[in-house]
C-alpha positions in Angstrom: 150.9 159.5 49.5 150.5 156.0 48.2 152.7 152.9 48.7 153.2 150.2 46.1 155.3 147.1 46.0 158.6 148.8 45.4 157.9 152.6 45.7 156.4 155.1 48.0 154.9 158.2 46.3 155.3 161.6 48.0 153.9 164.9 46.9 156.6 167.4 45.8 155.7 170.1 48.4 155.8 167.6 51.2 159.2 166.3 50.1 160.6 169.8 49.8 159.4 170.8 53.2 160.9 167.7 54.7 164.3 168.3 53.1 164.2 172.0 54.3 163.5 171.0 57.9 166.3 168.4 57.9 168.8 170.9 56.5 167.8 173.6 58.9 168.3 171.1 61.7 171.9 170.6 60.7 172.5 174.3 60.6 171.6 175.7 57.3 170.0 179.1 57.1 166.3 178.8 56.0 167.0 180.5 52.7 169.9 178.2 51.8 167.9 175.2 53.0 165.1 176.2 50.6 167.6 176.6 47.6 169.2 173.2 48.2 165.8 171.4 48.7 164.3 173.1 45.7 167.1 171.9 43.4 166.8 168.3 44.7 163.1 168.0 44.4 163.2 169.7 41.0 165.4 167.0 39.8 163.0 164.3 41.1 160.1 166.1 39.5 161.9 166.0 36.1 162.6 162.3 36.5 166.3 162.8 37.2 166.1 160.8 40.4 169.9 160.3 40.4 170.3 164.0 41.4 167.3 164.3 43.6 166.6 163.5 47.3 168.9 160.5 47.1 171.6 163.1 47.7 170.2 164.5 51.0 171.8 162.0 53.3 175.3 162.4 51.8 174.9 166.2 52.1 173.9 165.9 55.8 176.8 163.5 56.5 179.2 165.9 54.9 178.0 168.8 57.0 178.0 166.8 60.2 181.5 165.5 59.5 182.9 169.0 58.6 183.5 168.6 54.9 180.9 171.2 54.1 179.9 174.4 56.0 176.3 174.8 57.1 176.6 178.6 57.0 179.3 179.5 54.5 180.4 183.0 53.8 180.1 183.2 50.0 182.1 186.0 48.6 182.8 187.7 45.2 186.5 187.5 44.7 186.7 188.8 41.1 184.1 191.1 39.4 184.2 192.7 35.9 181.5 193.8 33.5 180.6 190.4 32.1 182.4 188.0 34.4 182.9 187.2 38.1 184.3 184.6 40.4 182.7 183.5 43.7 184.4 181.7 46.5 181.9 179.2 47.9 183.6 178.8 51.3 183.1 175.0 51.2 179.3 175.3 50.9 176.9 172.7 49.5 177.2 173.5 45.8 173.6 174.8 45.4 174.3 177.8 47.7 177.0 179.6 45.7 175.6 178.3 42.4 172.3 180.1 43.1 174.2 183.3 43.6 176.3 182.7 40.5 173.2 182.1 38.3 171.6 185.3 39.6 174.7 187.3 39.1 175.2 185.9 35.5 171.7 186.8 34.6 172.1 190.3 36.0 175.3 190.8 34.0 173.7 189.5 30.9 170.9 192.0 31.2 173.5 194.8 31.2 176.2 193.6 28.8 174.6 190.8 26.7 176.4 187.9 28.4 177.4 187.0 32.0 179.7 184.2 33.1 180.4 183.4 36.7 182.9 180.9 38.1 182.6 179.3 41.5 185.5 177.9 43.5 185.7 175.9 46.7 182.2 174.5 46.4 180.5 171.2 46.7 178.1 169.0 44.7 175.7 171.4 42.9 172.9 169.0 42.0 171.5 168.7 38.5 173.3 171.0 36.0 170.0 171.7 34.2 168.6 173.5 37.2 171.1 176.3 36.9 170.8 176.6 33.1 167.0 176.8 33.4 167.2 179.8 35.6 168.5 181.8 32.7 165.9 180.3 30.3 163.2 181.5 32.5 164.4 185.1 31.8 164.4 184.4 28.1 168.1 183.9 28.0 170.2 180.9 27.0 171.6 179.3 30.1 174.8 177.4 30.5 176.1 175.5 33.5 178.8 173.0 34.2 180.9 171.5 37.1 183.9 169.4 37.7 183.6 166.4 39.9 185.7 163.8 41.8 187.9 161.8 39.4 186.0 158.6 38.7 186.4 158.4 34.9 189.2 157.4 32.6 190.1 159.6 29.7 190.2 158.2 26.2 193.0 155.7 25.9 193.5 155.5 29.7 192.5 153.0 32.3 192.6 155.0 35.6 190.2 157.5 37.0 191.9 160.7 36.4 189.0 163.1 35.7 185.4 163.5 36.7 182.4 162.6 34.6 182.0 166.4 34.5 178.3 167.4 33.7 177.2 170.3 31.6 173.8 171.7 30.6 172.4 174.2 28.1 168.9 175.5 28.3 167.3 177.4 25.4 163.9 179.2 25.6 161.4 178.4 22.9 157.9 179.4 21.9 156.4 176.1 23.0 155.5 174.7 26.4 159.1 173.9 27.4 162.7 175.0 26.7 165.2 172.8 24.9 167.4 171.4 27.6 170.6 169.4 27.0 171.8 168.1 30.4 174.4 165.3 30.6 177.4 163.9 32.3 180.4 163.2 30.1 180.4 159.5 31.0 178.5 156.6 29.6 176.3 156.9 32.7 176.1 159.3 35.7 177.2 157.8 39.1 173.9 158.8 40.5 172.2 156.2 38.2 174.5 153.6 39.7 173.4 154.7 43.2 169.7 154.6 42.1 170.1 151.1 40.8 171.6 150.1 44.2 168.7 151.7 46.0 166.2 149.9 43.8 168.0 146.6 44.1 168.7 146.4 40.4 171.7 145.3 38.4 173.5 147.6 36.0 174.4 146.9 32.4 177.9 145.8 31.4 179.8 148.8 30.0 178.7 151.2 32.7 181.5 150.5 35.3 184.8 148.7 35.2 186.7 147.5 38.3 190.1 146.0 38.2 189.7 146.0 34.4 186.5 143.9 34.5 182.8 144.9 34.0 180.7 145.3 37.1 177.0 144.5 37.1 176.3 144.8 40.9 176.0 148.5 41.7 177.0 147.8 45.3 180.4 146.7 44.2 181.0 149.6 41.9 182.6 151.9 44.5 185.2 152.3 45.8 187.6 151.4 43.0 185.3 151.4 40.1 185.8 153.5 37.0 183.4 154.8 34.4 184.2 155.5 30.8 183.5 158.6 28.7 180.5 158.6 26.3 181.5 158.5 22.7 185.1 157.6 23.4 187.4 160.5 22.6 184.5 162.9 22.2 183.2 162.6 25.7 186.7 162.6 27.0 187.5 165.9 25.2 184.3 167.6 26.6 185.1 166.4 30.1 188.6 168.0 29.8 187.1 171.3 28.5 184.6 171.4 31.4 187.4 170.7 33.9 189.4 173.7 32.6 186.4 176.1 32.7 185.1 174.8 36.1 188.3 174.0 37.9 191.4 175.5 36.4 189.9 178.8 35.3 188.0 179.5 38.5 190.9 178.8 40.8 189.1 175.8 42.4 190.3 172.3 42.8 190.8 170.2 39.7 191.2 166.5 39.0 192.7 164.8 42.1 192.2 167.9 44.2 188.4 167.5 44.0 187.3 165.1 46.8 184.3 162.8 47.0 181.6 163.6 49.4 180.9 159.9 49.7 184.5 158.7 50.3 185.8 161.8 52.1 182.8 163.4 53.8 185.2 165.0 56.4 187.1 166.9 53.7 186.1 170.0 51.6 185.1 168.9 48.1 186.7 171.9 46.4 184.6 171.5 43.3 184.3 174.3 40.8 181.4 175.4 38.6 180.9 177.6 35.6 177.5 179.2 35.1 176.5 181.6 32.3 173.6 183.5 30.7 173.4 184.9 27.1 170.9 187.7 26.6 169.0 186.9 23.4 167.6 190.4 23.2 171.1 191.7 22.5 171.1 189.6 19.3 167.5 190.1 18.1 164.1 190.7 19.5 163.0 187.8 21.7 159.8 187.4 19.6 161.9 187.0 16.4 164.1 184.4 18.1 161.2 182.4 19.4 159.5 182.5 16.0 162.7 181.1 14.4 162.9 178.5 17.2 159.3 177.4 16.4 160.3 176.9 12.7 163.4 175.1 13.7 161.6 172.8 16.2 158.7 172.2 13.8 161.2 170.8 11.2 162.8 168.5 13.8 159.4 167.3 15.2 158.0 166.6 11.7 160.8 164.1 10.9 159.7 160.5 10.5 160.3 158.4 13.6 162.7 155.5 13.4 161.7 151.9 14.0 160.6 151.3 17.5 160.0 155.0 18.2 156.5 156.5 18.4 157.6 160.1 17.9 160.7 162.4 17.8 161.4 164.0 21.2 163.6 167.0 21.8 166.1 167.4 24.6 164.2 168.2 27.7 160.8 167.1 26.4 160.7 163.8 28.3 161.6 165.6 31.5 158.9 168.2 30.9 156.3 165.5 30.5 157.5 163.7 33.6 157.4 166.9 35.6 153.8 167.5 34.7 152.9 163.9 35.7 154.8 164.0 39.0 153.4 167.4 40.0 150.0 165.8 39.7 150.6 162.3 41.0 153.6 162.7 43.3 157.2 161.6 43.3 157.9 157.8 43.5 160.7 156.9 45.9 162.3 153.5 46.2 161.3 151.9 49.5 164.9 151.8 50.6 165.4 155.5 49.9 162.1 156.3 51.6 163.2 154.4 54.7 166.5 156.2 54.6 164.8 159.6 54.6 162.5 158.5 57.4 165.4 157.5 59.5 167.1 160.8 58.8 164.0 162.6 59.9 163.9 160.6 63.2 167.5 161.3 63.8 167.0 165.1 63.6 163.5 165.3 65.1 161.8 166.1 61.8 158.1 165.3 61.2 157.9 162.0 59.3 156.9 161.9 55.7 154.3 159.3 56.6 152.1 161.8 58.5 
């Protein structure tokens, strides 16, 4: 571990172990603590720090205050050949999402495609993590979730829908799968939180409050609203994700989904939709990957635009960052590192500094 002027670098294994110990201390089963910690640290490794260990303290607070159950009883409430619905029993979102991803993959092996909805869940971390589970089985993975309403829809000025994230992971013949992972807003709230943790300002156009741009991330919430990316296009995708994740699954939707930050004592009631498509049911996986290689080669050979050194594919920057951070460690803002250390002291967990 090394410490610089603004960041403290921690090895991934050390950070994961720390998160697991904290979560076990607040009541999670060791297996569930491992699942949640793995998803958080995986996000940090990929450079998606907005969905990494910055979320640990809010998770702990929600458990301590009763909004999330430490030991939920996740149940299958609907099961058919290619689809199923799980009730998350107000768990941290990673716990039922892990079961949903495994069930979707199992169904896809048998029928060609599996889609599993999750109701009554919490924040499930980075969407890509669940889509990538299918890609590791040479399947196309899909994941999405609804969130607390913090975004206006196209033409509106009030936060009536979440900046609902979605991800698609596609296996390829190269070193990494193609991974599209994004919120449906101009920016994810997690990036606003990271800016606050780093003591940085945010650009105009990220957040509006009382109809005016906000550049101080500490003033963004409560009361701030973010806008959909691409105007009506991002708005339409957010609405579609809300239907699949919230309406279709029987979970909360729009105003029925509560914020773990502003309402940690209340169940979040978020919904997720996780799927797997078995490529082998369409064509031999070798043929698919050969076609993907040809496809990717054509994209990568295109001439870079001005101010670009090369053409990168979705997921490629994250793949490179993961390789770097696995070797060098994960940089944490000093304020976040201090927050984690205090969390460790509170629950009697061995400090990250030793």
